[in-house]
Residue frames as a rotation matrix with the C-alpha (Angstrom) as fourth column:
MET 1
0.568 0.823 -0.001 0.00
0.823 -0.568 0.002 -0.01
0.001 -0.002 -1.000 0.00
LYS 2
0.345 -0.508 -0.789 2.87
0.220 -0.774 0.594 2.41
-0.912 -0.378 -0.156 0.75
LYS 3
-0.698 -0.629 0.343 4.22
0.450 -0.013 0.893 1.94
-0.557 0.778 0.292 -2.79
VAL 4
-0.066 0.765 0.640 0.82
0.969 -0.105 0.226 2.87
0.240 0.635 -0.734 -4.19
PHE 5
0.744 0.359 -0.564 0.67
0.562 -0.793 0.236 6.01
-0.362 -0.492 -0.792 -2.06
ILE 6
-0.057 -0.872 -0.486 4.21
0.161 -0.488 0.858 7.09
-0.985 -0.030 0.168 -3.02
SER 7
-0.701 -0.168 0.693 3.60
0.678 0.142 0.721 6.49
-0.219 0.976 0.015 -6.73
PHE 8
0.309 0.905 0.293 0.37
0.930 -0.351 0.105 8.45
0.197 0.240 -0.950 -6.55
PHE 9
0.638 -0.127 -0.760 2.13
0.342 -0.838 0.426 11.35
-0.690 -0.532 -0.491 -4.81
LEU 10
-0.489 -0.871 -0.034 4.94
0.272 -0.190 0.943 11.41
-0.829 0.452 0.330 -7.42
ALA 11
-0.431 0.410 0.804 2.33
0.894 0.071 0.442 11.42
0.124 0.909 -0.397 -10.22
LEU 12
0.672 0.681 -0.292 0.64
0.727 -0.682 0.084 14.36
-0.142 -0.268 -0.953 -8.52
CYS 13
0.169 -0.713 -0.681 3.94
0.179 -0.657 0.732 16.26
-0.969 -0.246 0.017 -8.50
LEU 14
-0.749 -0.440 0.495 4.38
0.517 0.079 0.852 15.65
-0.414 0.894 0.168 -12.23
VAL 15
0.054 0.861 0.506 0.87
0.967 -0.171 0.188 16.89
0.249 0.479 -0.842 -12.99
PHE 16
0.689 0.163 -0.706 1.42
0.483 -0.829 0.280 19.99
-0.540 -0.534 -0.650 -10.87
SER 17
-0.308 -0.896 -0.320 4.67
0.190 -0.388 0.902 20.71
-0.932 0.216 0.290 -12.74
TRP 18
-0.649 0.101 0.754 2.98
0.759 0.140 0.635 20.28
-0.041 0.985 -0.168 -16.15
CYS 19
0.428 0.898 0.104 0.07
0.893 -0.438 0.100 22.52
0.135 0.050 -0.990 -15.24
ASN 20
0.538 -0.283 -0.794 2.37
0.322 -0.802 0.504 25.21
-0.779 -0.526 -0.341 -13.84
SER 21
-0.517 -0.854 -0.051 4.72
0.242 -0.204 0.949 25.21
-0.821 0.478 0.312 -16.85
SER 22
-0.594 0.336 0.731 1.91
0.801 0.161 0.577 25.35
0.076 0.928 -0.365 -19.39
ARG 23
0.234 0.807 -0.542 0.08
0.811 -0.469 -0.349 28.36
-0.536 -0.357 -0.765 -17.97
GLY 24
-0.381 -0.471 0.796 2.20
0.841 -0.534 0.087 31.02
0.384 0.702 0.600 -19.74
GLU 25
-0.996 0.084 -0.007 0.49
-0.077 -0.943 -0.325 34.41
-0.034 -0.323 0.946 -19.63
GLU 26
-0.544 0.835 -0.082 -2.94
0.436 0.364 0.823 32.86
0.717 0.412 -0.562 -19.74
THR 27
-0.626 0.430 0.651 -5.77
-0.689 -0.696 -0.203 34.76
0.365 -0.576 0.731 -18.06
VAL 28
-0.910 0.315 -0.272 -7.77
0.399 0.843 -0.361 32.76
0.116 -0.436 -0.892 -15.52
ASN 29
-0.545 0.819 0.179 -11.54
-0.804 -0.571 0.167 33.08
0.239 -0.053 0.970 -15.59
ALA 30
-0.814 0.195 0.548 -13.51
-0.212 0.778 -0.592 30.65
-0.541 -0.597 -0.591 -13.45
LYS 31
0.182 0.975 -0.128 -16.68
-0.490 -0.023 -0.871 31.12
-0.853 0.221 0.474 -15.53
GLU 32
0.339 -0.105 -0.935 -14.86
-0.929 0.117 -0.350 29.81
0.146 0.988 -0.058 -18.61
ILE 33
-0.726 -0.657 -0.203 -13.57
-0.584 0.745 -0.323 26.74
0.363 -0.116 -0.924 -16.77
LEU 34
-0.791 0.492 0.363 -16.61
-0.054 0.535 -0.843 25.62
-0.609 -0.687 -0.397 -14.73
LYS 35
-0.079 0.705 -0.704 -18.69
-0.939 -0.290 -0.185 24.65
-0.334 0.647 0.685 -17.75
PRO 36
0.796 0.447 0.408 -20.00
-0.305 0.878 -0.368 21.57
-0.523 0.169 0.836 -19.57
GLY 37
0.850 -0.485 -0.205 -17.28
0.028 0.432 -0.902 19.29
0.526 0.761 0.381 -20.84
THR 38
0.050 -0.858 0.511 -14.76
-0.800 -0.341 -0.494 20.15
0.598 -0.384 -0.704 -18.11
PHE 39
0.636 0.026 -0.771 -13.27
0.282 0.923 0.263 17.18
0.718 -0.385 0.580 -16.31
PHE 40
0.207 -0.591 0.780 -11.52
-0.783 -0.578 -0.231 17.42
0.587 -0.563 -0.582 -12.94
ILE 41
0.170 -0.252 -0.953 -9.66
0.517 0.846 -0.131 15.38
0.839 -0.471 0.274 -10.36
SER 42
0.531 0.032 0.847 -9.76
-0.605 -0.685 0.405 16.38
0.593 -0.728 -0.344 -6.70
LEU 43
0.101 -0.624 -0.775 -6.94
0.410 0.735 -0.539 15.20
0.906 -0.264 0.330 -4.39
PRO 44
0.959 0.254 -0.129 -6.70
0.210 -0.321 0.923 15.58
0.193 -0.912 -0.361 -0.60
ILE 45
0.103 -0.952 0.289 -3.64
-0.144 -0.302 -0.942 17.41
0.984 0.055 -0.168 0.68
VAL 46
-0.936 -0.350 -0.041 -4.38
-0.006 0.132 -0.991 17.55
0.352 -0.928 -0.126 4.40
ASN 47
0.058 0.998 -0.007 -7.44
-0.154 0.016 0.988 16.57
0.986 -0.056 0.155 6.48
TYR 48
-0.907 -0.169 0.386 -8.49
-0.406 0.102 -0.908 16.58
0.114 -0.980 -0.161 10.11
LEU 49
-0.263 0.800 -0.539 -11.15
-0.129 0.524 0.842 13.93
0.956 0.291 -0.034 10.79
ILE 50
-0.742 0.141 0.656 -13.36
-0.668 -0.075 -0.740 13.81
-0.055 -0.987 0.150 13.87
GLU 51
-0.602 0.542 -0.587 -15.42
0.146 0.796 0.587 10.67
0.785 0.268 -0.558 14.56
ASP 52
-0.542 0.545 0.639 -18.64
-0.840 -0.328 -0.433 10.89
-0.027 -0.772 0.636 16.59
VAL 53
-0.542 0.288 -0.789 -19.87
-0.073 0.919 0.386 7.39
0.837 0.267 -0.477 17.50
ASP 54
0.148 0.713 0.686 -22.86
-0.786 -0.336 0.519 6.94
0.600 -0.616 0.510 19.79
SER 55
0.832 0.144 -0.536 -21.60
0.098 0.912 0.397 3.56
0.546 -0.383 0.745 21.02
GLY 56
0.548 -0.696 -0.464 -18.42
0.724 0.117 0.679 5.05
-0.419 -0.708 0.569 22.47
PRO 57
0.378 -0.457 -0.805 -15.59
-0.226 -0.889 0.399 7.53
-0.898 0.031 -0.440 21.90
GLY 58
0.950 -0.095 0.296 -14.44
0.311 0.237 -0.920 7.98
0.017 0.967 0.255 18.31
MET 59
0.058 -0.995 -0.084 -11.01
0.858 0.006 0.513 8.95
-0.510 -0.101 0.854 17.03
ASN 60
0.841 0.028 -0.541 -9.55
-0.183 -0.925 -0.332 12.22
-0.510 0.378 -0.773 15.84
LEU 61
0.294 -0.733 0.614 -7.12
0.798 0.541 0.265 11.85
-0.526 0.412 0.744 12.94
PHE 62
0.455 -0.290 -0.842 -4.76
-0.502 -0.864 0.026 14.30
-0.735 0.411 -0.539 11.25
VAL 63
0.399 -0.212 0.892 -4.03
0.599 0.797 -0.078 13.01
-0.694 0.566 0.445 7.75
PHE 64
0.022 -0.479 -0.878 -1.50
-0.539 -0.745 0.393 14.42
-0.842 0.465 -0.275 5.25
GLY 65
0.250 0.141 -0.958 -2.58
-0.967 0.095 -0.238 13.04
0.058 0.985 0.160 1.89
PRO 66
0.783 0.055 -0.619 -1.09
-0.215 0.959 -0.186 9.65
0.584 0.279 0.763 0.96
LEU 67
-0.277 -0.960 -0.048 1.88
-0.179 0.101 -0.979 10.12
0.944 -0.263 -0.199 3.34
GLN 68
0.226 0.334 -0.915 1.79
0.758 0.530 0.380 8.68
0.612 -0.780 -0.133 6.83
SER 69
0.452 0.016 0.892 1.34
-0.314 -0.933 0.176 11.38
0.835 -0.359 -0.417 9.43
PRO 70
-0.596 -0.728 0.340 3.12
-0.557 0.069 -0.828 11.42
0.579 -0.682 -0.446 12.83
LEU 71
-0.180 0.623 0.761 -0.05
-0.897 0.213 -0.387 9.89
-0.403 -0.752 0.521 14.28
GLY 72
-0.788 -0.258 0.559 0.26
-0.097 0.949 0.301 6.87
-0.608 0.183 -0.773 11.99
ALA 73
0.265 0.940 0.218 -2.53
0.266 0.146 -0.953 7.76
-0.927 0.310 -0.212 9.55
SER 74
-0.865 -0.457 -0.208 -2.50
-0.071 -0.299 0.952 7.91
-0.497 0.838 0.227 5.76
MET 75
0.146 0.988 -0.058 -5.20
-0.017 -0.056 -0.998 8.61
-0.989 0.147 0.009 3.16
PHE 76
-0.947 -0.219 0.234 -5.85
0.224 0.068 0.972 7.80
-0.229 0.973 -0.015 -0.48
GLY 77
-0.182 0.966 -0.184 -8.91
0.568 -0.050 -0.822 9.78
-0.803 -0.255 -0.539 -1.56
PRO 78
-0.977 -0.187 -0.097 -9.24
0.029 -0.577 0.816 10.94
-0.209 0.795 0.569 -5.18
ALA 79
0.086 0.996 0.003 -12.52
0.244 -0.018 -0.970 12.20
-0.966 0.084 -0.245 -6.67
PHE 80
-0.885 -0.316 0.342 -13.19
0.377 -0.053 0.925 12.22
-0.274 0.947 0.166 -10.41
GLY 81
-0.064 0.915 -0.398 -15.78
0.344 -0.354 -0.870 14.70
-0.937 -0.192 -0.292 -11.70
PHE 82
-0.762 -0.052 0.646 -17.41
0.646 -0.129 0.752 15.99
0.044 0.990 0.132 -14.88
PHE 83
-0.716 0.498 -0.489 -19.46
-0.221 -0.826 -0.518 19.16
-0.662 -0.263 0.702 -15.41
LEU 84
-0.370 0.698 0.614 -22.92
0.818 0.557 -0.140 18.35
-0.440 0.450 -0.777 -16.74
SER 85
0.530 0.529 0.663 -23.94
0.731 -0.681 -0.041 21.98
0.429 0.507 -0.748 -17.18
LYS 86
-0.008 -0.554 0.832 -22.72
-0.039 -0.832 -0.554 25.43
0.999 -0.037 -0.015 -16.23
TYR 87
-0.310 -0.323 0.894 -21.34
-0.821 -0.384 -0.423 25.16
0.480 -0.865 -0.147 -12.69
ILE 88
0.522 0.589 0.616 -23.06
-0.804 0.581 0.126 21.78
-0.284 -0.562 0.777 -11.99
TYR 89
-0.293 -0.716 -0.633 -21.07
-0.818 0.531 -0.222 18.56
0.496 0.453 -0.741 -11.80
LEU 90
0.929 0.370 0.009 -21.20
-0.332 0.821 0.464 14.87
0.164 -0.434 0.886 -10.88
ASP 91
-0.069 -0.993 -0.095 -18.25
-0.863 0.108 -0.493 13.12
0.500 0.048 -0.865 -9.28
LEU 92
0.784 0.160 -0.600 -17.20
0.071 0.937 0.342 9.73
0.617 -0.310 0.723 -7.97
ALA 93
0.223 -0.694 0.685 -15.18
-0.882 -0.442 -0.161 9.82
0.415 -0.569 -0.710 -4.75
ILE 94
0.588 -0.173 -0.790 -13.03
0.271 0.962 -0.009 7.04
0.762 -0.209 0.613 -3.29
ASN 95
0.299 -0.471 0.830 -11.61
-0.815 -0.578 -0.034 7.30
0.496 -0.667 -0.557 0.21
ILE 96
0.593 -0.223 -0.773 -9.31
0.427 0.902 0.068 4.89
0.683 -0.370 0.630 2.04
ILE 97
0.314 -0.480 0.819 -7.92
-0.760 -0.645 -0.087 5.92
0.570 -0.595 -0.567 5.43
HIS 98
0.461 -0.282 -0.841 -5.54
0.436 0.898 -0.063 3.67
0.773 -0.338 0.537 7.36
ALA 99
0.283 -0.351 0.893 -4.54
-0.757 -0.653 -0.016 4.47
0.588 -0.672 -0.450 10.94
ASN 100
0.538 -0.143 -0.831 -2.51
0.418 0.901 0.115 2.51
0.732 -0.409 0.545 13.43
SER 101
0.293 -0.474 0.830 -0.89
-0.803 -0.593 -0.055 2.94
0.518 -0.651 -0.555 16.79
SER 102
0.452 -0.223 -0.864 1.32
0.328 0.942 -0.071 0.64
0.829 -0.251 0.499 18.77
SER 103
0.235 -0.407 0.883 2.70
-0.848 -0.530 -0.018 0.67
0.475 -0.744 -0.470 22.31
SER 104
-0.801 -0.585 -0.128 4.18
-0.416 0.698 -0.583 -1.67
0.430 -0.414 -0.802 24.90
ASP 105
-0.613 0.698 0.369 0.68
-0.243 0.278 -0.929 -1.99
-0.751 -0.660 0.000 26.30
ASP 106
-0.936 0.208 0.283 -1.26
0.350 0.484 0.802 -4.10
0.030 0.850 -0.526 23.79
SER 107
-0.130 0.965 -0.228 -4.57
0.900 0.019 -0.435 -2.80
-0.415 -0.262 -0.871 25.18
SER 108
0.296 0.221 -0.929 -3.82
0.021 -0.974 -0.225 0.65
-0.955 0.047 -0.293 23.75
SER 109
-0.807 -0.575 -0.135 -2.69
-0.160 -0.007 0.987 -0.56
-0.569 0.818 -0.086 20.33
TYR 110
0.279 0.936 0.215 -5.04
0.097 0.195 -0.976 -0.50
-0.955 0.293 -0.036 17.37
LYS 111
-0.923 -0.372 0.104 -5.29
0.150 -0.099 0.984 -0.72
-0.355 0.923 0.147 13.59
GLU 112
0.079 0.989 -0.123 -8.18
0.231 -0.138 -0.963 0.83
-0.970 0.048 -0.239 11.69
THR 113
-0.947 -0.253 0.200 -8.98
0.244 -0.159 0.957 0.95
-0.210 0.954 0.212 7.99
MET 114
-0.017 0.951 -0.308 -11.93
0.158 -0.302 -0.940 3.00
-0.987 -0.065 -0.146 6.75
TYR 115
-0.931 -0.243 0.274 -13.15
0.300 -0.076 0.951 3.14
-0.210 0.967 0.143 3.17
SER 116
0.050 0.976 -0.211 -16.02
0.171 -0.217 -0.961 4.71
-0.984 0.012 -0.177 1.25
VAL 117
-0.893 -0.153 0.422 -17.17
0.437 -0.077 0.896 4.95
-0.105 0.985 0.136 -2.38
GLY 118
-0.069 0.926 -0.370 -19.84
0.585 -0.263 -0.767 7.46
-0.808 -0.270 -0.524 -3.32
GLY 119
-0.377 0.055 0.925 -21.43
0.852 -0.370 0.369 9.55
0.362 0.927 0.093 -6.03
TYR 120
-0.334 0.162 -0.928 -21.99
0.593 -0.730 -0.341 13.29
-0.733 -0.664 0.148 -5.55
LEU 121
0.296 0.420 0.858 -23.96
0.850 -0.526 -0.036 16.09
0.436 0.740 -0.512 -7.18
GLY 122
-0.035 -0.422 -0.906 -22.26
0.793 -0.563 0.232 19.43
-0.608 -0.711 0.354 -6.66
ALA 123
0.799 0.269 0.538 -21.90
0.543 -0.708 -0.452 23.00
0.259 0.653 -0.711 -7.78
ASP 124
-0.339 -0.866 -0.367 -18.90
0.874 -0.434 0.219 25.32
-0.349 -0.246 0.904 -8.18
LEU 125
0.649 0.719 0.247 -20.25
0.759 -0.633 -0.152 28.86
0.047 0.286 -0.957 -8.17
PRO 126
-0.316 -0.829 0.462 -17.98
0.765 -0.510 -0.393 31.73
0.562 0.229 0.795 -9.24
VAL 127
-0.011 0.247 -0.969 -17.90
0.813 -0.562 -0.152 34.67
-0.582 -0.790 -0.195 -6.85
PRO 128
0.798 0.348 0.492 -19.02
0.582 -0.657 -0.479 37.93
0.157 0.669 -0.727 -8.50
GLU 129
0.878 -0.451 0.159 -16.23
-0.432 -0.891 -0.139 40.42
0.204 0.053 -0.977 -9.24
SER 130
0.084 -0.881 0.465 -13.59
-0.676 0.292 0.676 37.69
-0.732 -0.371 -0.571 -8.96
ASP 131
0.355 0.000 -0.935 -12.10
-0.872 0.360 -0.331 35.63
0.337 0.933 0.128 -11.79
ARG 132
-0.455 -0.727 -0.514 -10.41
-0.457 0.686 -0.566 33.07
0.764 -0.023 -0.645 -9.54
VAL 133
-0.894 0.122 0.432 -12.65
-0.390 0.263 -0.882 32.48
-0.221 -0.957 -0.187 -6.48
PHE 134
-0.276 0.852 -0.444 -15.63
-0.451 0.294 0.843 30.08
0.849 0.433 0.303 -6.38
LEU 135
-0.224 0.339 0.914 -17.91
-0.931 0.204 -0.304 28.58
-0.289 -0.918 0.270 -3.77
ASN 136
-0.648 -0.078 -0.757 -18.33
-0.406 0.877 0.257 24.82
0.644 0.475 -0.600 -3.63
VAL 137
-0.172 0.619 0.767 -21.27
-0.870 0.269 -0.412 22.73
-0.461 -0.738 0.492 -2.33
GLU 138
-0.423 0.060 -0.904 -22.02
-0.594 0.736 0.326 19.04
0.685 0.675 -0.276 -2.84
SER 139
-0.148 0.361 0.921 -23.94
-0.826 0.467 -0.316 16.09
-0.544 -0.807 0.229 -1.39
GLY 140
-0.046 0.118 -0.992 -24.42
-0.781 0.615 0.109 12.45
0.623 0.779 0.064 -2.22
PHE 141
0.700 0.318 0.640 -24.76
-0.639 0.678 0.362 8.84
-0.319 -0.662 0.678 -1.10
GLY 142
-0.034 -0.742 -0.670 -22.34
-0.782 0.437 -0.444 5.96
0.622 0.509 -0.595 -1.07
TYR 143
0.855 0.181 -0.486 -21.17
0.066 0.892 0.448 2.84
0.514 -0.415 0.751 0.73
SER 144
0.175 -0.781 0.599 -18.81
-0.835 -0.440 -0.330 2.83
0.521 -0.442 -0.730 3.66
GLY 145
0.782 0.041 -0.622 -16.94
0.192 0.933 0.303 0.21
0.593 -0.356 0.722 5.65
MET 146
0.295 -0.702 0.648 -14.47
-0.889 -0.451 -0.084 -0.12
0.351 -0.551 -0.757 8.49
SER 147
0.548 -0.266 -0.793 -12.12
0.336 0.938 -0.083 -2.75
0.766 -0.221 0.603 9.84
PHE 148
0.337 -0.367 0.867 -10.97
-0.765 -0.644 0.025 -2.14
0.549 -0.672 -0.497 13.42
ASN 149
0.436 -0.294 -0.851 -8.58
0.416 0.904 -0.099 -4.23
0.798 -0.310 0.516 15.49
SER 150
-0.185 -0.484 0.855 -7.84
-0.690 -0.556 -0.464 -3.46
0.700 -0.676 -0.231 19.12
GLY 151
-0.756 -0.116 0.644 -7.59
-0.579 0.577 -0.576 -6.67
-0.305 -0.809 -0.503 21.08
GLY 152
-0.289 0.718 0.633 -10.44
0.446 0.686 -0.575 -8.00
-0.847 0.116 -0.518 18.90
ASP 153
-0.926 -0.088 0.366 -11.79
0.376 -0.261 0.889 -7.56
0.017 0.961 0.275 15.40
SER 154
-0.075 0.920 -0.384 -14.70
0.342 -0.338 -0.877 -5.28
-0.937 -0.197 -0.289 14.55
ASN 155
-0.950 -0.204 0.236 -16.10
0.278 -0.209 0.937 -4.69
-0.142 0.956 0.255 11.07
TYR 156
0.021 0.988 -0.153 -19.08
0.302 -0.153 -0.941 -2.99
-0.953 -0.026 -0.301 9.45
ASN 157
-0.905 -0.120 0.409 -20.40
0.426 -0.246 0.870 -2.13
-0.003 0.962 0.274 6.02
SER 158
-0.101 0.893 -0.439 -23.13
0.724 -0.237 -0.648 0.43
-0.683 -0.383 -0.622 5.61
PRO 159
0.303 0.261 0.916 -24.75
0.808 -0.580 -0.102 3.09
0.505 0.772 -0.387 3.38
VAL 160
-0.326 -0.459 -0.826 -23.46
0.786 -0.618 0.033 6.60
-0.526 -0.639 0.562 4.04
PHE 161
0.712 0.515 0.477 -24.75
0.676 -0.687 -0.266 10.10
0.191 0.512 -0.838 3.34
SER 162
-0.264 -0.864 -0.428 -22.22
0.861 -0.412 0.299 12.91
-0.435 -0.290 0.853 2.82
CYS 163
0.775 0.389 0.498 -22.37
0.572 -0.767 -0.291 16.64
0.269 0.511 -0.817 2.17
GLY 164
-0.085 -0.874 -0.478 -19.82
0.900 -0.274 0.340 19.43
-0.428 -0.401 0.810 2.15
ALA 165
0.918 0.293 0.267 -19.09
0.378 -0.850 -0.366 23.06
0.120 0.437 -0.891 1.43
GLY 166
0.091 -0.939 -0.331 -15.98
0.772 -0.143 0.619 25.11
-0.629 -0.312 0.712 0.79
ILE 167
0.814 0.021 -0.580 -14.30
-0.261 -0.879 -0.398 27.84
-0.519 0.476 -0.710 -1.19
GLY 168
0.451 -0.651 0.610 -11.91
0.809 0.587 0.029 27.46
-0.377 0.481 0.792 -4.10
TYR 169
0.561 -0.376 -0.737 -9.18
-0.379 -0.909 0.174 29.60
-0.735 0.182 -0.653 -5.59
PHE 170
0.915 -0.249 0.318 -7.67
0.401 0.475 -0.784 29.08
0.044 0.844 0.534 -9.07
ILE 171
0.248 -0.925 -0.289 -3.89
0.147 -0.259 0.955 29.25
-0.958 -0.279 0.072 -8.93
THR 172
-0.864 -0.375 -0.336 -3.73
-0.296 -0.162 0.941 28.63
-0.408 0.913 0.029 -12.68
ARG 173
-0.187 0.812 -0.553 -6.28
-0.960 -0.031 0.279 27.66
0.209 0.583 0.785 -15.30
ASN 174
0.001 0.121 -0.993 -5.71
-0.247 0.962 0.117 23.99
0.969 0.245 0.031 -14.40
LEU 175
-0.509 -0.292 -0.810 -5.10
0.632 0.512 -0.582 24.12
0.584 -0.808 -0.076 -10.63
ALA 176
0.085 0.545 0.834 -7.26
-0.420 -0.740 0.526 25.29
0.904 -0.395 0.166 -7.73
LEU 177
-0.930 -0.306 -0.203 -6.96
0.084 0.361 -0.929 25.01
0.357 -0.881 -0.310 -3.96
ASN 178
-0.071 0.997 0.036 -10.17
-0.263 -0.053 0.963 24.05
0.962 0.059 0.266 -2.19
PRO 179
-0.973 -0.130 0.191 -10.44
-0.210 0.154 -0.965 24.33
0.096 -0.979 -0.177 1.63
LYS 180
-0.201 0.962 -0.184 -13.68
-0.470 0.070 0.880 22.63
0.860 0.263 0.438 2.65
PHE 181
-0.658 0.164 0.735 -15.77
-0.676 0.301 -0.673 21.21
-0.331 -0.940 -0.087 5.48
SER 182
-0.360 0.545 -0.757 -17.63
-0.520 0.557 0.648 17.93
0.775 0.627 0.083 5.05
PHE 183
-0.294 0.405 0.866 -20.06
-0.862 0.278 -0.423 15.80
-0.412 -0.871 0.267 7.05
SER 184
-0.503 0.144 -0.852 -20.75
-0.458 0.792 0.404 12.08
0.733 0.594 -0.332 6.67
HIS 185
-0.081 0.542 0.836 -23.40
-0.949 0.215 -0.231 10.00
-0.305 -0.812 0.497 8.43
VAL 186
-0.803 -0.254 -0.538 -23.07
-0.404 0.897 0.178 6.22
0.438 0.360 -0.824 8.51
PHE 187
0.225 0.946 0.232 -26.30
-0.935 0.143 0.324 4.26
0.274 -0.290 0.917 8.90
GLU 188
-0.406 -0.445 -0.798 -25.28
-0.137 0.893 -0.429 1.35
0.904 -0.065 -0.424 11.11
HIS 189
0.421 0.545 -0.725 -26.24
0.606 0.425 0.672 -0.32
0.675 -0.723 -0.151 14.38
HIS 190
0.100 -0.389 -0.916 -23.79
0.815 -0.496 0.299 2.10
-0.571 -0.777 0.267 16.08
THR 191
0.824 0.337 0.455 -24.67
0.555 -0.639 -0.532 5.32
0.111 0.691 -0.714 14.29
GLU 192
-0.056 -0.928 -0.369 -21.54
0.785 -0.269 0.558 7.25
-0.617 -0.258 0.743 13.35
SER 193
0.956 0.250 0.156 -20.99
0.293 -0.762 -0.577 10.74
-0.026 0.597 -0.802 12.06
ASP 194
-0.002 -1.000 -0.009 -17.68
0.947 -0.005 0.321 12.04
-0.321 -0.008 0.947 10.71
TYR 195
0.943 0.182 -0.278 -16.69
0.118 -0.965 -0.233 15.69
-0.311 0.187 -0.932 10.44
THR 196
0.147 -0.921 0.362 -13.75
0.944 0.240 0.226 16.62
-0.295 0.308 0.904 8.24
VAL 197
0.844 -0.074 -0.531 -11.94
-0.167 -0.977 -0.129 19.90
-0.509 0.198 -0.837 7.72
GLY 198
0.191 -0.802 0.566 -9.41
0.633 0.541 0.553 19.76
-0.750 0.252 0.611 4.91
LEU 199
0.152 -0.255 -0.955 -7.60
-0.637 -0.764 0.103 21.21
-0.756 0.592 -0.279 1.93
ASN 200
0.446 0.048 0.894 -7.88
0.514 0.804 -0.299 19.67
-0.733 0.593 0.334 -1.53
LEU 201
-0.552 -0.556 -0.621 -6.02
-0.351 -0.520 0.779 20.29
-0.756 0.648 0.092 -4.76
ASN 202
0.489 0.786 0.379 -8.32
0.168 0.342 -0.925 20.29
-0.856 0.515 0.035 -7.77
ILE 203
-0.719 -0.694 -0.046 -6.87
0.009 -0.075 0.997 19.63
-0.695 0.716 0.060 -11.24
PHE 204
0.353 0.910 -0.215 -9.10
-0.138 -0.177 -0.975 20.91
-0.925 0.374 0.063 -14.07
PHE 205
-0.770 -0.442 0.461 -9.08
0.391 0.245 0.888 19.88
-0.505 0.863 -0.016 -17.68
PRO 206
-0.295 0.717 -0.631 -11.33
-0.372 -0.695 -0.615 22.53
-0.880 0.053 0.472 -19.28
GLY 207
0.187 0.481 0.856 -13.66
0.673 0.572 -0.469 21.57
-0.715 0.664 -0.217 -22.09
GLU 208
-0.601 -0.387 0.699 -13.44
0.796 -0.369 0.480 23.13
0.072 0.845 0.530 -25.53
LYS 209
-0.728 0.306 -0.613 -14.66
-0.033 -0.909 -0.415 26.70
-0.685 -0.281 0.672 -25.82
């Protein structure tokens, strides 16, 4: 899994370099990018996840993209989207978060893997009087699962509802930073809600004018 994460991160660096070198003196206009035919990939850079579980205390995780954080957590979470009409898009999001902690006391050691796959309907709305800033909202349904080991195995699979909102800023015509807040609700026997504050890098491939 580490090799996959590292390869993905290196590929991201190459894409960033290509987008930055190809911008030239090009003028950025969000309204000309957020339109039918535009394809985009959204990649998590950093996230802070808070679990709220009614059956007991959840975990708080600080995750730095595909690289393992000091707290032993890593995340692989790309989303692939396509604009159906002006400012309106559909995307498919995949999230895999792996966290682990070990100590001399086995009772405080754990391993947890969370995953989700979902489809979202969203909107990127340009801010008036700004060519680079846009507001982002989205919601959707998917399927979520978790494998937890801490002195015993625990697993679940369940439908999940998610929604989020944020603000984006185009660095170039192809790249935008997107700080956002998201909420996910897992429908399971131990109802769980996750709150995430994070920063994403969105890579846009604008459609033909």
